[in-house]
C-alpha positions in Angstrom: -1.2 -6.5 3.5 -2.2 -5.7 -0.1 -1.0 -9.2 -1.0 -3.8 -10.8 1.1 -6.3 -12.6 -1.2 -10.0 -12.5 -0.2 -10.0 -16.3 0.1 -6.5 -16.8 1.5 -5.4 -19.1 4.2 -7.5 -18.5 7.3 -5.4 -17.4 10.3 -5.7 -19.7 13.3 -7.1 -16.9 15.5 -10.6 -15.8 14.5 -10.1 -12.1 15.3 -6.9 -12.1 13.2 -8.8 -13.6 10.3 -11.6 -11.0 10.6 -9.0 -8.2 10.9 -7.1 -9.4 7.8 -10.2 -9.7 5.7 -11.6 -6.2 6.7 -8.2 -4.6 6.3 -7.8 -6.0 2.8 -11.2 -4.8 1.8 -10.5 -1.3 3.2 -7.2 -0.9 1.5 -8.5 -2.1 -1.8 -11.7 0.0 -1.4 -14.0 -2.9 -1.6 -15.2 -1.2 1.5 -15.6 2.4 0.3 -14.2 5.5 2.2 -16.8 6.7 4.7 -18.9 3.6 4.3 -20.8 2.6 7.4 -19.9 -0.8 8.8 -23.0 -2.6 9.9 -22.0 -5.1 12.6 -24.9 -7.5 12.0 -24.2 -7.6 8.3 -20.5 -8.2 8.7 -21.2 -10.9 11.3 -23.5 -12.7 9.0 -21.2 -12.4 6.0 -18.1 -13.5 7.9 -20.0 -16.0 10.0 -18.6 -14.8 13.3 -20.0 -13.4 16.5 -19.8 -9.8 17.5 -16.8 -10.4 19.9 -14.1 -11.2 17.3 -15.6 -8.6 14.9 -15.3 -5.9 17.5 -11.8 -6.9 18.4 -10.9 -6.6 14.7 -12.6 -3.2 14.4 -10.8 -1.9 17.5 -7.4 -2.9 15.9 -8.4 -1.1 12.7 -9.5 1.9 14.7 -6.0 2.1 16.3 -4.5 2.0 12.8 -6.9 4.8 11.7 -8.5 2.7 9.0 -11.9 2.9 10.6 -13.5 5.6 12.8 -15.9 5.1 15.7 -18.8 7.5 16.0 -20.9 7.4 19.2 -24.4 6.2 18.5 -23.5 5.6 14.9 -20.9 2.8 15.1 -17.9 2.4 12.8 -17.2 3.9 9.4 -14.4 3.3 7.0 -11.8 6.1 7.3 -12.0 8.9 4.7 -9.3 9.7 2.2 -8.2 13.3 2.8 -5.7 15.7 1.2 -3.9 16.2 4.4 -3.7 12.5 5.1 -2.3 11.8 1.6 0.2 14.6 2.0 1.4 13.0 5.2 1.9 9.7 3.3 3.9 11.3 0.6 6.1 13.0 3.3 6.5 9.7 5.2 7.5 7.7 2.1 9.8 10.5 0.9 11.7 10.2 4.2 11.9 6.5 4.6 12.0 4.9 1.2 15.0 6.8 -0.2 17.0 5.7 2.8 15.7 2.1 2.4 17.0 2.2 -1.2 20.4 3.6 0.0 20.8 0.9 2.5 19.8 -1.7 -0.1 22.5 -0.3 -2.4 25.0 -0.9 0.4 23.8 -4.4 1.3 22.5 -6.0 -1.9 23.6 -9.5 -2.7 23.6 -11.0 -6.2 20.3 -12.8 -5.3 18.8 -9.5 -4.2 19.8 -7.8 -7.4 18.4 -10.6 -9.6 15.1 -10.4 -7.7 14.9 -6.6 -8.0 15.5 -6.8 -11.8 12.9 -9.5 -12.1 10.3 -7.5 -10.1 10.9 -4.1 -11.8 8.5 -4.6 -14.7 4.9 -3.7 -14.0 2.5 -4.9 -16.7 -0.6 -2.7 -16.5 -3.7 -2.0 -18.6 -5.4 1.0 -17.0 -8.8 0.1 -18.5 -8.8 -3.3 -16.7 -9.7 -3.2 -13.0 -8.4 -6.8 -12.5 -5.2 -5.9 -14.2 -4.8 -2.9 -12.0 -5.1 -5.0 -8.8 -2.2 -7.1 -10.3 -0.3 -3.9 -10.9 -0.7 -2.8 -7.3 0.5 -6.1 -6.0 3.4 -6.2 -8.4 4.3 -2.6 -7.3 4.1 -3.6 -3.7 6.4 -6.6 -4.3 9.1 -4.4 -5.8 9.1 -1.9 -3.0 9.0 -4.7 -0.5 12.0 -6.3 -2.1 13.9 -3.0 -2.0 13.3 -2.6 1.7 14.0 -6.3 2.5 17.3 -5.8 0.8 18.0 -3.1 3.4 17.6 -5.8 6.0 15.8 -3.7 8.6 12.5 -5.2 9.7 11.3 -2.1 11.4 11.9 0.0 8.3 10.1 -2.7 6.3 7.0 -2.5 8.4 6.8 1.3 8.0 7.3 1.2 4.2 4.7 -1.4 3.5 2.1 0.1 5.8 2.5 3.5 4.1 2.5 2.0 0.6 -0.8 0.1 1.3 -2.5 3.4 2.4 -0.9 5.3 -0.5 -2.3 3.0 -3.2 -5.9 3.3 -1.7 -7.0 6.2 -3.9 -6.0 4.4 -7.1 -8.5 1.7 -6.4 -11.1 4.4 -6.8 -9.6 5.2 -10.2 -8.1 8.4 -8.8 -4.6 9.2 -10.2 -4.0 5.9 -12.0 -0.8 5.8 -14.0 -1.8 6.0 -17.7 1.8 5.4 -19.0 2.8 1.8 -18.2 6.4 2.5 -19.1 6.9 5.1 -16.5 6.7 3.1 -13.2 8.6 0.2 -14.8 11.4 2.6 -16.0 11.7 4.1 -12.5 11.8 0.7 -10.9 14.5 -0.4 -13.4 16.6 2.7 -12.6 16.3 2.0 -8.9 17.2 -1.7 -9.4 20.3 -0.8 -11.5 21.5 1.8 -9.0 21.3 -0.8 -6.3 23.0 -3.4 -8.5 25.9 -0.9 -8.9 25.9 -0.3 -5.2 25.5 3.4 -6.1 24.0 4.7 -2.8 23.5 8.3 -3.9 21.7 7.4 -7.1 19.5 4.8 -5.5 18.4 7.4 -2.9 17.8 10.1 -5.5 15.9 8.0 -7.9 13.7 6.6 -5.2 13.0 10.1 -3.9 12.0 11.3 -7.3 9.8 8.2 -7.9 8.0 8.7 -4.6 7.5 12.4 -4.9 6.5 12.3 -8.6 3.8 9.6 -8.1 2.6 11.2 -4.9 2.1 14.6 -6.5 0.2 13.1 -9.4 -2.2 11.3 -7.1 -2.5 14.4 -4.9 -3.4 16.5 -7.9 -6.0 13.9 -9.0 -7.5 14.0 -5.5 -7.9 17.8 -5.7 -9.5 17.5 -9.1 -12.0 15.0 -7.7 -12.8 17.6 -5.0 -11.3 15.8 -2.1 -10.6 18.0 0.9 
């Protein structure tokens, strides 16, 4: 979902289009955590009626990306410490296993793609560049799980990763050393290339936990609860 561009191809079903646009804005924090969603404003901006908007908001509510409050309407879901800890735990369970399966099943084409996607150019002072970094990071992790060839696992990984990157759009816990994520990605790619299941699993686990703890510490420093 992080790959969706604000002016991308419009889905054929109007509620799907509204859902996709709002989800992209929430995940990238164009709609801020705890921001009130004014239905009339959104209808005017998206040029839709309340029916497809409410269908989209209901879907986002089921995904816990928005919260409904009686007599107050919808708000964007908050970022919380407990919620982020849950994401770290989820990623630490599923992504190392995805990397292990990728090491078992990788083809030469998979390996070439993983090596190509491993480098993450990033200037932390440039917001536009950071968006590109997030998309490149998502592409690498997506390519790892697609190499595992398990669509259900792919859905879990990418949904968790989209939520996991949300704080960094608020400049919380952004990676200041551009070599670090690229180096970890290269190590994962090489372990998969060697069909080294144990190393692929271990390096991915360290990568997920290390990045997660860094962002969690930044959330605490920013007084998130």
